[in-house]
C-alpha positions in Angstrom: 19.3 -46.5 -42.9 16.7 -44.0 -41.7 13.9 -46.6 -42.3 15.8 -49.0 -40.1 15.2 -46.7 -37.0 11.5 -46.6 -37.7 11.3 -50.3 -38.1 13.3 -50.9 -34.9 11.1 -48.4 -33.2 8.0 -50.2 -34.3 9.4 -53.6 -33.2 10.7 -52.2 -29.9 7.5 -50.3 -29.0 5.4 -53.4 -29.9 7.6 -55.5 -27.7 7.1 -52.9 -24.9 3.3 -53.2 -25.3 3.5 -57.0 -25.1 5.8 -56.9 -22.1 3.6 -54.4 -20.3 0.5 -56.4 -20.9 2.1 -59.6 -19.7 3.8 -58.0 -16.6 0.7 -56.1 -15.6 -1.9 -58.9 -16.1 -0.2 -62.3 -15.8 0.2 -61.9 -12.0 -3.6 -61.5 -11.7 -4.0 -65.0 -13.1 -0.8 -66.5 -11.7 -0.1 -64.7 -8.4 3.0 -66.9 -7.6 4.9 -65.3 -10.5 4.2 -61.7 -9.5 7.6 -61.4 -7.7 9.5 -62.5 -10.8 7.8 -60.4 -13.5 8.6 -56.9 -12.5 11.8 -54.9 -12.6 11.7 -51.1 -12.3 15.3 -51.0 -13.5 14.4 -52.7 -16.8 11.6 -50.1 -17.3 14.0 -47.2 -16.6 16.6 -48.6 -19.0 14.0 -49.2 -21.8 12.6 -45.7 -21.3 16.0 -44.1 -21.6 16.8 -46.2 -24.7 13.5 -45.1 -26.3 14.1 -41.5 -25.4 17.5 -41.4 -27.0 16.8 -43.5 -30.1 13.5 -42.1 -31.2 15.0 -38.9 -32.6 17.1 -41.0 -34.9 13.9 -42.0 -36.7 11.8 -38.9 -36.3 14.1 -36.0 -37.0 15.2 -37.3 -40.5 11.6 -38.2 -41.2 10.4 -34.7 -40.2 13.1 -33.1 -42.4 11.8 -35.1 -45.3 8.0 -34.7 -44.9 7.7 -31.7 -42.5 4.6 -33.1 -40.7 4.5 -31.7 -37.2 1.6 -33.9 -36.1 3.9 -37.0 -36.4 6.5 -35.4 -34.2 3.8 -34.3 -31.7 2.4 -37.9 -31.6 5.9 -39.3 -31.0 6.5 -36.8 -28.2 3.2 -37.7 -26.7 4.0 -41.4 -26.8 7.4 -40.7 -25.2 5.8 -38.7 -22.5 3.3 -41.4 -21.6 6.0 -44.1 -21.6 8.2 -42.1 -19.3 5.3 -41.0 -17.2 4.3 -44.6 -16.7 7.9 -45.4 -15.6 8.1 -42.4 -13.2 4.8 -43.5 -11.6 6.0 -47.0 -10.8 5.8 -47.8 -7.1 3.4 -45.0 -6.6 0.4 -46.6 -8.3 -0.5 -50.2 -9.2 1.3 -52.0 -12.0 -1.9 -52.1 -13.9 -2.2 -48.3 -13.9 1.5 -47.5 -14.6 1.7 -50.2 -17.3 -1.5 -49.0 -18.9 -0.1 -45.6 -19.2 3.1 -47.0 -20.8 1.1 -49.2 -23.1 -0.8 -46.2 -24.3 2.4 -44.3 -24.9 3.9 -47.3 -26.8 0.9 -47.5 -29.0 1.2 -43.8 -29.8 4.8 -44.3 -30.6 4.2 -47.3 -32.9 1.5 -45.2 -34.7 4.0 -42.3 -35.1 6.7 -44.6 -36.4 4.4 -46.2 -38.9 3.2 -42.8 -40.2 6.8 -41.4 -40.2 7.8 -44.4 -42.3 4.8 -44.0 -44.7 5.2 -40.3 -45.2 9.0 -40.5 -45.5 8.5 -43.0 -48.3 5.8 -40.9 -50.0 8.1 -37.9 -50.1 11.2 -39.9 -51.1 11.0 -39.0 -54.8 10.0 -35.4 -54.5 12.7 -32.9 -55.3 13.3 -29.6 -53.5 
């Protein structure tokens, strides 16, 4: 079950990256759709979901492998995602979404490494 949270995290963070790219850059090519592609409420909800579900993957993984750099990478990713959300409306969508994209990529990387290292240490005893 622990692997499920990492896999969901990878899928969810990857979807976030794709969404942010589309929302940030599609209006540059199709200005008429700019009004329909942005919702701050959705970004806040997704940020909260990521904030509360990430520990479900990373804490059990950390207990298994004990690698603090994975936790630090995940926290960094969460920070950038939430920072991007908090800056919405204060800076351009391209800037805020780029910050969130960077955070999502960090989070995907952390989930992948958490999954790999949890699997490596699966058969070790004590």
